[in-house]
KELUM-618839 format. One record per residue: residue in three letters; residue number from 1; x, y, z of N, C-alpha, C, O in turn. Coordinates in steps of 0.001 Angstrom, whole numbers, plus 500000, padded with zeros to 6 digits. Each point is the difference from the previous one (the first is absolute). Example, Ala and Ser with C-alpha at 12.3 -4.5 7.8 and 13.67 -1.06 7.14 Angstrom:
REM residues 2
ala;1;513190;494310;507800;499110;501190;500000;500900;501200;500000;501036;499981;500665 $
ser;2;498614;501069;498615;500820;501190;500060;499230;501090;500730;500509;501108;500169 $
//
This chain:
REM residues 168
met;1;212900;505903;823925;501285;500492;500132;500091;501183;500595;499151;500890;500006 $
tyr;2;502053;499101;500570;500200;501220;500900;501286;500647;499502;500956;499283;499704 $
ser;3;499109;502098;500187;501046;500718;499529;500638;500827;500940;499313;500502;500889 $
phe;4;501833;499705;499055;500784;500764;501019;499899;501508;499744;500204;500804;500909 $
thr;5;499464;499589;497783;499960;501416;499631;498644;500325;499753;499149;499209;499593 $
gln;6;500672;502102;500695;498573;500382;499772;499890;500300;498565;500944;500461;499359 $
pro;7;497767;499248;500078;499856;500126;498580;499794;501365;499662;499328;500721;500737 $
lys;8;501231;499729;498135;499807;501334;499544;499029;500040;498973;499705;499016;499322 $
lys;9;499745;502213;500540;499032;500048;498837;500631;500074;498773;500920;500790;499792 $
lys;10;498605;498364;499295;500617;499917;498665;499358;501110;499092;498776;500059;499885 $
pro;11;502007;500764;499511;499238;501104;499195;499542;499303;498622;500610;499064;499482 $
leu;12;498247;501521;500012;499529;499494;498659;500991;500266;498887;500126;499151;499118 $
leu;13;500568;501935;500857;500942;500260;499043;501201;500403;500673;499946;500719;500997 $
lys;14;501227;498829;498482;501221;500234;500587;500391;501573;499512;499374;500671;499181 $
glu;15;501688;499671;501467;500414;501497;499778;500553;500119;498592;499835;501066;499407 $
asp;16;500781;497972;500031;500482;500098;498654;498819;499959;499094;499926;500769;499041 $
thr;17;499170;498378;501227;498751;500060;498995;499298;501298;500097;499511;500473;498974 $
lys;18;500383;500182;502208;499306;501280;500124;500725;501130;499084;499449;500848;499299 $
leu;19;501909;498932;500894;500691;501029;499179;499855;499882;498697;499803;501022;499343 $
trp;20;500263;497736;500036;499797;499694;498573;498513;500444;499668;499845;500630;498953 $
leu;21;499147;499128;501765;498700;500360;499628;499882;501568;499998;499256;500527;499174 $
ile;22;501401;500180;501660;499892;501423;500017;500721;500452;498668;499434;500852;499314 $
phe;23;501764;498636;500281;500606;500401;498817;499176;499655;498748;499959;500790;499057 $
ile;24;499355;497983;500924;499058;499721;498959;498810;500881;499887;499544;500307;498899 $
cys;25;499929;500118;502261;498878;500860;499892;500325;501378;499599;499255;500671;499286 $
ala;26;501959;499774;501220;500533;501464;499529;500282;499942;498450;499727;500959;499278 $
ser;27;500827;497885;500242;500239;499868;498597;498710;499995;499181;499968;500643;498951 $
val;28;498993;498684;501458;498654;499987;499368;499467;501404;499959;499644;500518;498942 $
ile;29;500300;500139;502307;499474;501315;500048;500821;500936;499090;499390;500818;499311 $
leu;30;501943;499115;500644;500764;500747;499037;499616;499790;498630;499776;500936;499233 $
tyr;31;500137;497720;500415;499572;499678;498678;498667;500522;499603;499847;500511;498890 $
ile;32;499198;499387;501951;498526;500529;499695;500101;501540;499911;499427;500645;499122 $
ser;33;501284;499860;501776;500080;501581;499867;500677;500409;498824;499607;501046;499482 $
phe;34;501476;498244;499911;500621;500330;498807;499006;499850;498853;499845;500918;499194 $
val;35;499521;498007;500730;499035;499748;498916;498867;501100;500104;499542;500416;498935 $
val;36;499970;500086;502242;499101;500992;500045;500563;501296;499416;499404;500697;499179 $
phe;37;501839;499561;501341;500723;501185;499532;500093;500005;498362;499639;500992;499366 $
leu;38;500804;497985;500076;500037;499706;498556;498629;500281;499340;499895;500706;498997 $
glu;39;499101;498724;501600;498654;500183;499433;499499;501464;500027;499333;500439;499063 $
ile;40;500977;500287;501969;499754;501423;500059;500719;500778;498997;499444;500881;499344 $
lys;41;501883;498782;500520;500856;500588;499085;499394;499901;498562;499916;500976;499255 $
thr;42;499663;497745;500412;499565;499592;498681;498747;500815;499766;499823;500631;498958 $
phe;43;499373;499340;501971;498637;500860;499859;500264;501485;499748;499267;500592;499208 $
leu;44;501796;500096;501453;500351;501293;499825;500652;500252;498537;499727;500955;499274 $
tyr;45;501124;498078;500456;500561;500201;498583;498949;499826;498906;499964;500767;499038 $
asn;46;499187;498225;501115;498892;499937;499131;499155;501200;499863;499602;500391;498902 $
lys;47;500116;500209;502246;499163;501326;500094;500795;501074;499312;499441;500751;499200 $
asp;48;501868;499358;501081;500943;500934;499199;499964;499806;498521;499947;500974;499249 $
thr;49;500081;497739;500287;500174;499695;498690;498683;500383;499345;500013;500526;498887 $
asp;50;498864;499237;501750;498702;500485;499348;499907;501432;499915;499449;500463;499001 $
ser;51;501037;500385;501957;499981;501486;499899;500911;500402;499000;499706;500962;499290 $
phe;52;501440;498390;500543;500997;500438;498840;499459;499610;498699;500281;500707;499032 $
asn;53;498989;498276;500819;499465;499533;498734;498900;501025;499697;499908;500357;498825 $
lys;54;499256;500160;502064;499011;501067;499742;500663;501281;499654;499472;500742;499171 $
glu;55;501719;499591;501440;500767;501179;499604;500457;499968;498646;499944;500950;499219 $
ile;56;500564;497783;500513;500575;499797;498711;498880;500214;498771;500234;500612;498957 $
val;57;498731;498865;501331;498821;500263;499134;499676;501395;499836;499845;500432;498857 $
ser;58;500024;500371;502201;499712;501404;500052;501043;500708;499177;499707;500820;499129 $
leu;59;501653;498793;501217;501073;500696;499270;499968;499736;498569;500293;500919;499235 $
lys;60;499360;497840;500272;499903;499688;498646;498909;500788;499347;500145;500388;498840 $
gln;61;498870;499845;501780;498926;500892;499536;500452;501290;499788;499791;500567;498928 $
lys;62;500873;500011;502084;500551;501396;499944;500872;500131;498792;499930;500976;499254 $
ile;63;500985;497911;500547;500892;500091;498950;499320;500060;498648;500427;500738;499113 $
ile;64;498436;498427;500719;499277;500184;498889;499420;501259;499746;499969;500419;498843 $
glu;65;499482;500360;502262;499446;501313;499895;501105;500884;499555;499819;500775;499061 $
met;66;501442;499143;501632;501100;500908;499567;500339;499808;498667;500357;500959;499316 $
asp;67;499566;497803;500191;500457;499866;498562;499010;500633;499035;500358;500578;498974 $
ser;68;498339;499277;501424;498921;500712;499063;500179;501512;500109;499795;500706;499012 $
gln;69;500585;499818;502171;500246;501435;500143;501253;500254;499286;500014;501035;499334 $
lys;70;501055;498233;500664;501230;500279;499251;499680;500095;498549;500429;500932;499320 $
gln;71;498735;498008;500139;499629;500019;498619;499316;501267;499555;500267;500524;498918 $
phe;72;498747;500018;502022;499380;501193;499803;500875;501158;499879;499944;500776;499046 $
ile;73;500875;499334;501941;501061;501069;499934;500755;500076;498731;500179;501047;499378 $
tyr;74;500299;497669;500235;500851;499894;498806;499182;500535;498763;500493;500726;499137 $
lys;75;498178;498826;500873;499287;500458;498798;499671;501581;500132;499928;500690;498983 $
gln;76;499900;499788;502145;499940;501480;500094;501253;500706;499671;499978;501094;499437 $
lys;77;501182;498271;500918;501314;500562;499668;500142;500098;498489;500343;501029;499418 $
thr;78;499353;497771;499974;500089;499917;498440;499061;501014;499361;500411;500691;499068 $
leu;79;498308;499432;501407;499120;500970;499618;500504;501385;500161;499927;500765;499039 $
tyr;80;500569;499619;502069;500620;501324;500244;501261;500264;499106;500163;501120;499516 $
glu;81;500788;497803;500242;501022;500268;499111;499518;500230;498617;500546;500859;499307 $
asp;82;498437;498407;500231;499342;500167;498743;499408;501389;499830;500135;500616;498943 $
ile;83;499258;499837;502024;499365;501384;499961;501163;500975;499996;499966;500926;499190 $
met;84;501077;498950;501656;501148;500903;499921;500502;500042;498665;500146;501075;499419 $
val;85;500126;497831;500058;500651;499965;498628;499174;500678;498848;500473;500725;499125 $
lys;86;498150;498898;501034;498992;500748;499054;500061;501618;500237;500087;500832;499098 $
asn;87;499853;499427;502248;499964;501528;500192;501302;500585;499479;500007;501079;499407 $
ser;88;501075;498224;500810;501277;500562;499549;500028;500234;498511;500383;501068;499523 $
leu;89;499175;497846;499704;499783;499973;498565;499147;501123;499550;500355;500725;499070 $
met;90;498495;499443;501585;499044;501011;499667;500550;501430;500346;499734;500964;499283 $
lys;91;501024;499135;501814;500644;501306;500180;500863;500484;498890;499999;501122;499493 $
asp;92;500819;497730;500179;501093;500359;498810;499326;500212;498792;500499;500763;499173 $
ser;93;498289;498591;500573;499302;500052;498703;499283;501422;499959;499869;500559;498911 $
ile;94;499664;500036;502266;499440;501225;500015;501009;501032;499851;499766;500984;499298 $
lys;95;501441;498855;501364;501087;500881;499788;500484;500127;498545;500304;501097;499529 $
asn;96;499764;497685;499724;500370;499937;498680;498945;500706;499176;500305;500829;499143 $
leu;97;498447;498825;501132;498900;500774;499292;500117;501457;500098;499978;500683;498977 $
leu;98;500151;499866;502246;499987;501378;500077;501250;500541;499471;499975;501173;499627 $
asp;99;501072;498193;500281;501269;500480;499348;499737;500113;498480;500676;500739;499283 $
leu;100;498222;498427;500220;499935;500020;498642;499141;501391;499452;500037;500403;498837 $
ile;101;499215;500204;502233;499186;501060;499695;500942;501190;499509;500926;500353;500730 $
pro;102;498879;500194;498192;500785;501147;499454;499490;501168;500741;498928;499982;500604 $
asp;103;501897;501076;499336;499699;501331;500708;498715;500673;499582;499188;500351;500855 $
pro;104;500590;499849;497787;498719;500660;499557;498743;499329;500380;498944;500629;499932 $
ile;105;501086;498065;500487;498815;499383;500186;499709;499956;501578;500885;499673;500791 $
thr;106;497985;500633;499566;499543;499947;501324;498993;498917;500439;498905;499942;499441 $
leu;107;501435;499183;501562;498970;498914;500325;499063;500631;500960;500329;500924;500743 $
ser;108;498418;498511;499211;498965;500355;500990;499752;498864;500828;499802;500185;501201 $
ser;109;500182;498608;498295;499757;498782;500799;500562;498742;499196;500091;499987;498772 $
ile;110;500280;498945;502072;500485;498742;499526;499191;498996;500759;499740;500120;501197 $
ser;111;499851;498826;498003;499182;499031;500724;500644;498559;499412;500137;499774;498798 $
phe;112;500210;499354;502211;500720;498788;499785;498975;498890;500214;499163;500066;500901 $
asp;113;500929;498870;498211;499223;498847;500164;501049;498883;499745;501181;500185;499707 $
lys;114;498148;498552;500464;501076;498877;499787;500719;499987;498549;501210;499830;499846 $
asn;115;497954;500355;499226;500548;499997;498633;499651;501377;499262;499977;500047;498770 $
lys;116;499779;500959;501947;499499;501195;499233;500515;501346;500750;500032;500107;501226 $
leu;117;500313;500769;497984;500465;501306;500403;499287;501126;499490;500141;500183;498791 $
ile;118;499092;500657;501859;499265;501059;499419;500654;501276;500505;500252;500120;501199 $
ile;119;500033;500844;497917;500717;501235;500260;499073;501121;499542;499456;499920;498899 $
tyr;120;500348;501097;501889;499327;501259;499729;500934;500973;500071;500901;499921;500835 $
gly;121;498994;501240;498203;500949;501017;500024;499664;501120;498995;498929;500031;499394 $
ile;122;502077;500917;500458;499734;501076;499242;501365;500136;499184;501101;499959;500548 $
thr;123;498710;500202;498113;501183;500179;499102;499914;501244;499097;498863;500305;499641 $
pro;124;502043;500375;499982;499873;501177;499164;499387;499704;498631;499060;500667;499568 $
thr;125;501488;498324;499762;499515;499454;498788;500001;498473;499856;500728;499325;500728 $
gln;126;498548;500163;498437;499967;498550;499771;501238;499371;499518;500286;498828;500244 $
asp;127;500513;502056;498998;501203;499602;499451;501083;499804;501131;500777;499045;499978 $
ile;128;499227;501872;500966;500949;499908;501083;499673;498589;500795;500911;499244;500337 $
tyr;129;497982;500536;499874;499577;498705;500663;500466;498855;499224;500674;499101;500503 $
asn;130;498947;500930;498202;500315;498822;499104;501505;499864;499790;500466;498882;499779 $
met;131;500284;502147;500275;501412;499788;499758;500835;499849;501325;501082;499413;499978 $
leu;132;498431;501094;501110;500760;499943;501232;499543;498818;501042;500831;499429;500706 $
met;133;497895;500287;499322;499371;499196;501014;499499;498671;499387;500055;498992;500703 $
leu;134;499478;500935;498083;499334;498853;499356;501026;498822;499835;499736;498841;500319 $
pro;135;501461;501571;499152;501048;498920;499657;500359;499077;501333;499903;498773;499992 $
pro;136;500507;501972;501103;500274;499205;501161;498809;499103;500605;500192;498907;500532 $
leu;137;498615;501672;499322;498770;499245;500359;499843;498761;499087;499672;498911;500472 $
glu;138;500556;501267;498282;499785;498914;498992;501057;498883;500212;499709;498818;499815 $
ser;139;501496;501577;500570;501096;499057;500348;499624;499144;501168;500400;498841;500107 $
ile;140;498784;501778;500813;499810;499279;501314;498669;499076;499823;499959;498833;500390 $
phe;141;498988;501821;498990;498732;499394;499991;499706;499490;498613;500449;500572;499007 $
thr;142;498733;498261;500922;499748;499335;498758;498813;500842;499296;499906;499906;498776 $
glu;143;499295;500813;501844;498877;500734;499346;499940;501341;500692;499966;500084;501227 $
thr;144;500021;501044;497907;499946;501388;500591;498924;500777;499209;499993;500018;498770 $
lys;145;499157;500580;501947;498885;500764;499372;499990;501352;500732;499960;500045;501230 $
thr;146;500076;501055;498002;500072;501324;500492;498824;500791;499386;499775;499976;498790 $
tyr;147;499426;500783;502165;498862;500769;499636;500490;501463;500354;500557;500279;501061 $
phe;148;499167;500632;497912;500429;501441;500247;498701;500824;500026;499116;499740;499184 $
tyr;149;500723;501309;501778;498963;500941;500082;500607;501402;499983;500844;500347;500827 $
gln;150;498722;500402;498257;500647;501371;499923;499332;500912;501095;498795;500004;500254 $
met;151;502164;500767;500354;499410;501024;500990;499822;501336;499404;500374;500196;498844 $
lys;152;499075;500750;501868;499737;501348;499457;501310;500706;499664;500040;500830;499093 $
asn;153;501052;498841;501645;501286;500815;499861;500829;499290;498882;501118;500459;499767 $
gly;154;498465;498532;499565;500642;499404;498739;500761;498822;500516;500477;499270;499132 $
trp;155;499722;500414;502085;500720;498878;500420;499074;498671;500015;498811;500117;499702 $
tyr;156;501650;498797;500594;499172;498823;499899;500024;499284;501219;501040;499871;500646 $
lys;157;497813;499630;499726;499856;499101;501145;500152;498545;499327;499528;499785;498884 $
phe;158;501062;499360;501750;500080;498699;499418;499646;498791;501095;499982;500166;501220 $
lys;159;499780;498754;498181;499737;498846;500738;500639;498834;499384;499592;499610;498906 $
ser;160;501391;499786;501706;500706;498901;499259;499703;498607;500785;500244;499861;501199 $
glu;161;499284;499280;498099;499699;498679;500422;501118;499043;499589;500253;499889;498801 $
asn;162;500388;499457;502046;501275;499209;499614;499635;498656;500544;499559;499893;501145 $
tyr;163;500617;499047;498044;499598;498544;500441;501317;499160;499711;500801;500214;499090 $
leu;164;499256;498792;501866;500943;498890;499912;499144;498745;499553;498974;499741;500628 $
lys;165;501396;499523;498373;499387;498877;499638;500706;498931;500768;501231;499989;499989 $
glu;166;498091;499107;500683;500798;498833;500681;500332;498970;499062;499232;499723;499078 $
lys;167;501897;499671;501099;500494;498951;499008;499373;498767;500406;499956;499647;501179 $
glu;168;499502;499613;497752;499225;498731;500195;500926;498891;500221;499568;498862;500183 $
//
């Protein structure tokens, strides 16, 4: 057969089909790039999460160390307050003891122990010591022993040992 028109080349794909294929390829490329983007973000978030978890562990360790330091400081504070109270009581006790010393009696030394007080001094007579100093000491301490040594001038050196018995 014979045709009056010249045959044209027939394309493999029509223009509409080419356009649809371009859109489909672009969509697939966008979908793949979005998936890759999400995978990268997931990897980065996991990496950040690991670093945050490590930081949390180190911060918990620091908190434990700070708690132990805080407990140590509280113990030191309590010990300091206890020492301050004891020092204040000791100061008041020494002041009260020195207020008990009558004028004719002169002290040469005082030594304190936990439950013992030793006083060295000079008194004009044993009677002055026994009347003025012994009663206050006996009212404070449970046991009092006094030793007198006569000096050349007639006065007496004395050593007074005073004990507190602990309650059982």
